[in-house]
C-alpha positions in Angstrom: 143.8 47.2 -20.9 144.2 48.6 -24.5 142.5 46.7 -27.2 144.6 44.3 -28.4 146.8 44.4 -25.8 148.3 40.8 -24.5 148.6 39.8 -20.8 149.6 36.7 -19.1 146.3 34.9 -19.1 145.9 35.3 -22.7 149.2 33.9 -23.7 148.5 30.8 -21.6 144.7 30.8 -22.8 146.5 31.0 -26.4 149.0 28.1 -25.7 145.8 25.7 -24.2 144.1 27.0 -27.7 146.5 26.0 -29.6 147.0 22.7 -27.9 143.3 21.9 -28.1 143.0 23.1 -31.9 145.0 20.0 -32.9 144.2 18.0 -29.7 140.6 18.1 -30.8 141.1 17.2 -34.5 143.2 14.1 -34.1 140.4 13.0 -31.1 137.3 13.2 -33.4 139.5 12.2 -36.9 140.7 8.9 -34.6 137.7 8.0 -33.0 135.7 8.3 -36.2 137.8 6.5 -38.6 140.0 4.5 -36.3 137.0 2.9 -34.2 133.2 3.7 -35.2 133.4 3.7 -39.0 135.2 0.0 -39.0 133.2 -1.0 -36.3 129.7 0.2 -37.8 130.9 -1.2 -41.5 128.7 -3.4 -43.4 126.8 -3.7 -46.4 123.3 -3.9 -44.8 121.9 -2.7 -41.7 121.6 -6.0 -40.5 125.1 -6.6 -40.7 126.0 -3.1 -39.1 123.7 -4.1 -36.2 126.0 -7.4 -36.2 129.3 -5.4 -36.2 128.1 -3.2 -32.9 127.1 -6.3 -30.8 130.3 -8.3 -31.8 132.5 -4.9 -30.6 130.4 -3.2 -28.1 133.2 -2.6 -25.9 135.1 -0.6 -28.7 131.7 1.0 -29.6 131.7 2.1 -26.2 134.8 3.5 -26.0 134.3 5.7 -29.2 131.4 7.1 -28.0 133.5 8.1 -24.7 136.0 9.3 -27.2 133.1 11.5 -28.9 132.4 13.3 -25.3 135.9 13.7 -24.9 135.7 15.7 -28.0 132.9 17.6 -26.6 135.0 18.5 -23.4 137.9 19.3 -25.3 135.4 21.9 -27.5 134.2 23.6 -24.9 137.8 24.4 -23.3 138.7 25.4 -26.4 135.7 28.2 -26.9 136.7 29.2 -23.3 140.5 29.7 -24.1 139.3 31.6 -27.6 137.1 33.9 -25.6 139.8 34.8 -23.2 142.3 35.4 -26.2 140.0 37.3 -28.0 137.8 39.5 -25.7 140.5 42.3 -25.8 139.6 42.7 -29.3 135.7 42.8 -29.0 134.0 41.0 -25.9 130.7 40.7 -27.8 132.1 39.2 -31.0 134.2 37.2 -28.7 131.8 35.5 -27.1 129.9 35.0 -30.0 132.9 33.3 -31.5 132.7 30.9 -28.4 128.7 30.5 -28.4 129.2 29.1 -32.1 131.9 26.5 -30.8 129.2 26.0 -27.5 126.4 24.8 -30.0 128.7 22.9 -32.2 130.0 20.8 -28.9 126.2 20.2 -28.0 125.5 18.8 -31.3 128.1 16.5 -30.6 126.4 15.5 -27.5 123.3 14.8 -29.2 125.4 12.6 -32.0 126.8 10.7 -28.6 123.2 10.3 -27.0 122.0 8.9 -30.7 124.7 6.3 -30.4 123.9 5.0 -27.2 119.9 5.1 -28.2 121.4 2.6 -31.1 123.2 0.5 -28.7 120.0 0.4 -26.3 118.0 -0.9 -29.5 120.4 -3.5 -30.2 121.0 -4.8 -26.5 117.6 -4.1 -24.7 115.2 -5.5 -26.5 112.4 -4.6 -23.8 112.3 -1.1 -25.5 111.4 -2.8 -29.3 108.8 -4.8 -28.0 106.3 -4.8 -30.7 109.0 -3.7 -33.7 109.1 -6.5 -36.5 112.7 -8.0 -35.8 113.6 -7.0 -39.5 113.4 -3.8 -38.6 115.3 -3.4 -35.5 118.7 -3.2 -37.6 117.0 -0.7 -39.9 116.3 1.9 -36.8 119.5 1.5 -35.2 121.3 2.3 -38.5 119.3 5.6 -38.5 120.6 6.2 -34.8 124.3 5.5 -36.2 124.4 7.5 -39.2 124.8 10.7 -37.5 124.7 12.4 -40.8 122.3 15.7 -40.5 123.9 16.3 -37.2 126.8 16.6 -38.6 126.2 19.2 -40.9 124.1 20.9 -38.1 127.6 21.4 -36.2 129.0 21.7 -38.7 127.2 25.0 -39.6 127.9 26.5 -36.0 131.5 25.5 -36.1 132.1 27.3 -39.2 129.9 30.6 -38.1 131.9 30.5 -34.9 135.4 30.0 -36.6 134.2 32.8 -39.2 133.5 35.3 -36.3 136.9 34.0 -34.8 139.0 34.5 -37.8 137.9 38.0 -38.2 139.1 39.0 -34.6 142.0 37.2 -35.1 142.5 39.3 -38.4 141.5 42.3 -36.0 143.9 41.9 -33.4 146.9 40.8 -35.6 148.0 38.2 -33.0 148.8 36.2 -35.9 149.9 36.5 -39.3 147.2 38.6 -41.6 147.3 36.1 -44.5 146.5 33.1 -42.2 143.7 34.8 -40.6 142.1 35.7 -44.3 142.5 32.2 -44.9 140.3 31.5 -42.0 137.8 33.9 -42.8 137.3 32.2 -46.7 137.7 28.7 -45.2 134.8 29.4 -42.5 132.5 31.5 -44.7 133.2 28.5 -47.5 131.7 25.9 -44.8 129.5 28.3 -44.1 128.3 28.6 -47.6 128.0 24.7 -48.4 126.2 23.8 -45.4 123.6 26.5 -45.9 123.0 25.6 -49.7 123.3 21.8 -48.9 120.3 22.2 -46.3 118.3 23.7 -49.0 119.3 21.9 -51.9 120.7 18.7 -50.9 121.7 17.8 -54.6 124.5 20.4 -54.1 126.8 17.6 -52.8 126.8 16.2 -56.4 128.4 19.6 -57.5 131.0 20.0 -54.5 131.5 16.6 -52.4 130.6 16.7 -49.1 133.8 16.0 -47.8 135.1 19.6 -49.0 132.6 21.6 -47.1 134.8 21.5 -43.9 138.4 20.3 -45.7 139.4 24.0 -45.7 138.3 24.6 -41.9 139.9 21.9 -40.4 143.6 22.9 -42.4 142.9 26.2 -41.2 142.3 25.5 -37.5 145.1 22.7 -37.8 147.7 25.4 -38.9 146.4 28.1 -36.3 146.7 25.9 -33.6 150.1 24.6 -34.2 151.2 28.2 -34.4 149.8 29.2 -31.5 151.5 26.0 -29.6 154.8 26.7 -31.2 155.1 30.8 -31.3 152.1 31.8 -29.5 151.0 35.5 -29.8 152.4 38.2 -31.6 152.3 41.9 -30.0 150.3 43.9 -32.0 152.5 46.6 -33.6 155.4 44.7 -33.3 155.2 43.7 -36.8 155.6 39.6 -35.9 152.0 38.9 -36.7 153.5 39.1 -40.9 151.4 40.0 -43.9 
C-alpha cells in the first residue's frame, strides 16, 4: 500500500473515529456538567460531602460515565491509528499513545471518585481521622483538578501529532488540519506553562486552555462522520 492510499478498513475506521470524536466529547461534558458538578456542588466541603451522600446513586452513575469516556477514548485511539498508519506508522503510534495516556489519567480520576465515596460511606477506612477533616479529605479526591490538566497535556500532545499527520495525509482540508495544529499546540503550551507558573491562569483563563482543541476535534469528527476521508490527490481535501 502506498503512503496516503485509502483502503476500506481506513474508511470504516475514519467513520468510527468521527463518531467517537463527537460522542466522547458529549459524554464527558454531559457527565461533568449534567451529573457530577451539580452533585458535588456546595459552599464548603461538608455541604459537598452531604450532597454526594444524598445523591449516591447518581454520583456512581457519573463515575460509570467517566469510565465509558475512557473506553470511547481507547477505541478512538485505535481507530485513528488505523486511519493514519499509512502516513507514518511510528508517528501514528505516538499519536495513539498520547490518547492512551489521556485515557489512563481519566481512569485515575474515576478511581479517586470511588475513593471519595469510600471515605464518606465506609467509616472504618477513616478510623482516627477527626470528623471535621473527613469532608476536606473527600473534597481533595472529588476535585480531579491536577489530574485533568495532566490528562489535557497528553491529549494535546497526541492531537498535535495527529493534526500533523492529517495535514500530511490530505485526507481532510488543510485549513482544518492547520487549525488543529494551532489548537493542539496552544493547549500544550498553556498546560506546560501552567504547571511551572500557576499564576498563568490569571493571564489566560483555565477554560481557554482546551476550547480551541475541543472545537477542532468536534469539527473533525463531524467531517469524518458525514463526509469521510478525501482521496489524496483528488483535490477534495480543499485548501
